[in-house]
BANU-566340 format. One record per residue: residue number from 1; x, y, z of N, C-alpha, C in turn; residue in three letters. Coordinates in nm, 3 decimals, padded with zeros to 5 digits. Each point is the difference from the previous one (the first is absolute). Layout:
REC    nr       n_u       n_v       n_w      ca_u      ca_v      ca_w       c_u       c_v       c_w   rest
REC   NUM         X         Y         Z         X         Y         Z         X         Y         Z    ALA
...
! end
This chain:
REC    nr       n_u       n_v       n_w      ca_u      ca_v      ca_w       c_u       c_v       c_w   rest
REC     1    02.902    00.438   -02.206   -00.135   -00.054   -00.008   -00.072    00.023    00.131    MET
REC     2   -00.117    00.056   -00.009   -00.082    00.026    00.118   -00.112   -00.103    00.004    ILE
REC     3   -00.015   -00.064    00.115   -00.106   -00.099    00.018   -00.106    00.062    00.090    ILE
REC     4   -00.122    00.004   -00.051   -00.112    00.057    00.077   -00.036   -00.094    00.113    ALA
REC     5   -00.044    00.056    00.114   -00.042   -00.088    00.110   -00.122   -00.082   -00.040    PRO
REC     6   -00.012   -00.115    00.060   -00.112   -00.089   -00.026   -00.126    00.062    00.056    ASP
REC     7   -00.096    00.030   -00.089   -00.126    00.060    00.044   -00.115   -00.099   -00.005    THR
REC     8    00.029   -00.128   -00.020   -00.107   -00.099    00.002   -00.039   -00.027    00.144    SER
REC     9   -00.128   -00.009    00.023   -00.051   -00.018    00.135   -00.069   -00.135    00.015    PHE
REC    10    00.054   -00.101   -00.067   -00.059   -00.133    00.007    00.045   -00.078    00.122    ASP
REC    11    00.100    00.053    00.072    00.050   -00.071    00.117   -00.082    00.040    00.123    PHE
REC    12    00.000   -00.085    00.099   -00.071    00.028    00.125    00.085    00.096    00.083    ASN
REC    13   -00.052    00.120    00.032    00.079    00.099    00.073    00.010   -00.027    00.150    PRO
REC    14   -00.069   -00.101    00.051   -00.007   -00.023    00.144    00.104   -00.100    00.048    PHE
REC    15    00.045    00.022    00.122    00.074   -00.101    00.074   -00.081   -00.028    00.126    THR
REC    16    00.000   -00.126    00.042   -00.080   -00.040    00.116    00.095   -00.051    00.108    VAL
REC    17   -00.015    00.052    00.122    00.087   -00.045    00.109   -00.056   -00.127    00.065    ASP
REC    18    00.067   -00.049    00.103   -00.040   -00.127    00.063   -00.135    00.008    00.071    GLU
REC    19   -00.051    00.121    00.025   -00.130    00.017    00.065   -00.112    00.022   -00.101    PHE
REC    20    00.033    00.006   -00.128   -00.100    00.018   -00.105   -00.026    00.145   -00.036    GLY
REC    21    00.077    00.094    00.055   -00.019    00.142   -00.031    00.065    00.032   -00.134    ALA
REC    22   -00.073    00.071   -00.087    00.052    00.039   -00.130    00.072    00.133    00.010    LYS
REC    23    00.107    00.014   -00.077    00.069    00.128   -00.011    00.045    00.018   -00.144    SER
REC    24    00.022    00.124   -00.040    00.042    00.031   -00.135    00.074    00.133    00.002    TRP
REC    25    00.078    00.022   -00.103    00.070    00.127   -00.015   -00.091    00.095   -00.076    SER
REC    26   -00.025    00.114    00.056   -00.086    00.098   -00.066    00.075    00.063   -00.115    ARG
REC    27   -00.072    00.020   -00.110    00.059    00.059   -00.119   -00.081    00.122   -00.041    MET
REC    28    00.067    00.088   -00.074   -00.068    00.117   -00.056   -00.115   -00.048   -00.088    GLN
REC    29   -00.118    00.055    00.016   -00.115   -00.036   -00.081   -00.088   -00.109    00.058    GLY
REC    30    00.036   -00.056    00.115   -00.086   -00.099    00.063   -00.132    00.063    00.041    ASP
REC    31   -00.108   -00.073   -00.021   -00.134    00.041    00.043   -00.056   -00.110    00.089    LYS
REC    32   -00.095    00.036    00.082   -00.064   -00.095    00.089   -00.151    00.013   -00.015    TYR
REC    33   -00.068   -00.113   -00.017   -00.145   -00.002   -00.008   -00.053   -00.073    00.122    HIS
REC    34   -00.100    00.058    00.062   -00.071   -00.064    00.111   -00.142   -00.020   -00.048    VAL
REC    35   -00.044   -00.125   -00.009   -00.134   -00.032   -00.047   -00.071   -00.082    00.105    THR
REC    36   -00.132    00.006   -00.003   -00.073   -00.082    00.095   -00.146    00.035    00.010    GLY
REC    37   -00.058   -00.047    00.108   -00.142    00.021    00.030   -00.007    00.055    00.141    VAL
REC    38   -00.079    00.107    00.018   -00.014    00.054    00.135   -00.105   -00.081    00.077    ASP
REC    39   -00.024    00.035    00.125   -00.091   -00.078    00.085   -00.144    00.006   -00.048    VAL
REC    40   -00.034    00.097   -00.087   -00.135    00.010   -00.054   -00.015   -00.072   -00.134    ASN
REC    41    00.107   -00.064   -00.048   -00.006   -00.075   -00.125    00.033    00.082   -00.123    GLY
REC    42    00.042    00.125    00.016    00.034    00.085   -00.114    00.146   -00.020   -00.038    LYS
REC    43    00.027   -00.020   -00.131    00.136   -00.021   -00.048    00.074    00.135   -00.008    ARG
REC    44    00.132   -00.006    00.021    00.080    00.122   -00.010    00.137   -00.033   -00.057    PHE
REC    45    00.067    00.105   -00.053    00.136   -00.013   -00.051    00.071    00.133    00.028    LYS
REC    46    00.115   -00.010    00.064    00.082    00.117    00.030    00.134   -00.019   -00.069    ILE
REC    47    00.044    00.100   -00.075    00.128   -00.005   -00.069    00.091    00.107    00.058    GLU
REC    48    00.125   -00.036    00.032    00.095    00.094    00.057    00.141   -00.040   -00.039    THR
REC    49    00.093    00.094    00.011    00.140   -00.033   -00.024    00.079    00.000    00.131    ASP
REC    50   -00.070    00.009    00.112    00.063    00.004    00.132   -00.034   -00.128    00.077    ASP
REC    51    00.101   -00.086    00.022   -00.025   -00.126    00.071   -00.043    00.025    00.144    TRP
REC    52    00.053    00.103    00.064   -00.037    00.028    00.138   -00.150    00.025    00.011    THR
REC    53   -00.056    00.072   -00.096   -00.144    00.025   -00.001   -00.077   -00.130   -00.023    TYR
REC    54    00.041   -00.079   -00.100   -00.069   -00.124   -00.033    00.008   -00.100    00.115    ALA
REC    55    00.116   -00.007    00.067    00.017   -00.094    00.110   -00.086    00.037    00.120    ALA
REC    56   -00.032    00.127    00.015   -00.079    00.046    00.113   -00.150   -00.018   -00.016    GLY
REC    57   -00.045   -00.046   -00.115   -00.143   -00.019   -00.024   -00.043   -00.131    00.065    ILE
REC    58   -00.097    00.009    00.090   -00.050   -00.117    00.071   -00.105   -00.068   -00.086    ASN
REC    59    00.025   -00.124   -00.039   -00.091   -00.073   -00.088   -00.093   -00.090    00.079    LEU
REC    60   -00.126    00.000   -00.040   -00.096   -00.097    00.050    00.006   -00.125   -00.087    TYR
REC    61   -00.007    00.020   -00.131    00.012   -00.109   -00.097    00.056    00.061   -00.128    ARG
REC    62    00.121   -00.042   -00.039    00.059    00.056   -00.121    00.145   -00.037   -00.017    GLY
REC    63    00.067    00.074   -00.091    00.139   -00.031   -00.037    00.080    00.128   -00.016    SER
REC    64    00.130   -00.014    00.021    00.095    00.107   -00.028    00.095   -00.052   -00.106    LYS
REC    65    00.022    00.082   -00.105    00.076   -00.040   -00.117    00.115    00.095   -00.026    TRP
REC    66    00.112   -00.053   -00.046    00.110    00.079   -00.054   -00.017    00.000   -00.151    LEU
REC    67    00.000    00.118   -00.062   -00.011    00.011   -00.145    00.132    00.053   -00.052    VAL
REC    68    00.067   -00.081   -00.079    00.131    00.036   -00.054    00.005   -00.044   -00.145    ARG
REC    69    00.027    00.095   -00.088    00.009   -00.031   -00.143   -00.131   -00.048   -00.058    GLY
REC    70   -00.113    00.046    00.054   -00.130   -00.040   -00.050   -00.048   -00.135    00.049    GLY
REC    71    00.077   -00.066    00.085   -00.036   -00.131    00.053   -00.027    00.009    00.149    LYS
REC    72   -00.102   -00.069    00.047   -00.035   -00.001    00.141    00.062   -00.118    00.072    ARG
REC    73    00.051    00.027    00.121    00.054   -00.103    00.087   -00.074    00.009    00.132    TRP
REC    74   -00.058   -00.111    00.045   -00.076   -00.002    00.125    00.094    00.011    00.119    LEU
REC    75   -00.027    00.099    00.087    00.078    00.017    00.122   -00.068   -00.073    00.115    ILE
REC    76   -00.129    00.028    00.018   -00.073   -00.063    00.110   -00.149   -00.007   -00.036    ILE
REC    77   -00.065   -00.106    00.047   -00.144   -00.015   -00.017   -00.062   -00.023    00.137    ARG
REC    78   -00.110    00.070    00.028   -00.069   -00.011    00.128   -00.142   -00.050   -00.026    VAL
REC    79   -00.040   -00.105    00.068   -00.136   -00.053   -00.010   -00.056   -00.023    00.139    GLU
REC    80   -00.096    00.079    00.038   -00.066   -00.015    00.131   -00.138   -00.054   -00.017    ASN
! end
């Protein structure tokens, strides 16, 4: 009997350390969305599959999301 791996993504993929920093195990197919408002008030959305690229985006006001299995998980929110 072969048991398929659990593909449900209803669990929280993050672990939080004692300083409040989130971490997660990257999986094949993970996407990252960066959404927000620029300094001129114009809304934007950037979609990528590279966390290094998404992490390097300097936000004025917005959020960075992990998208896994069609569900969004908030990584960080910036409000200035």
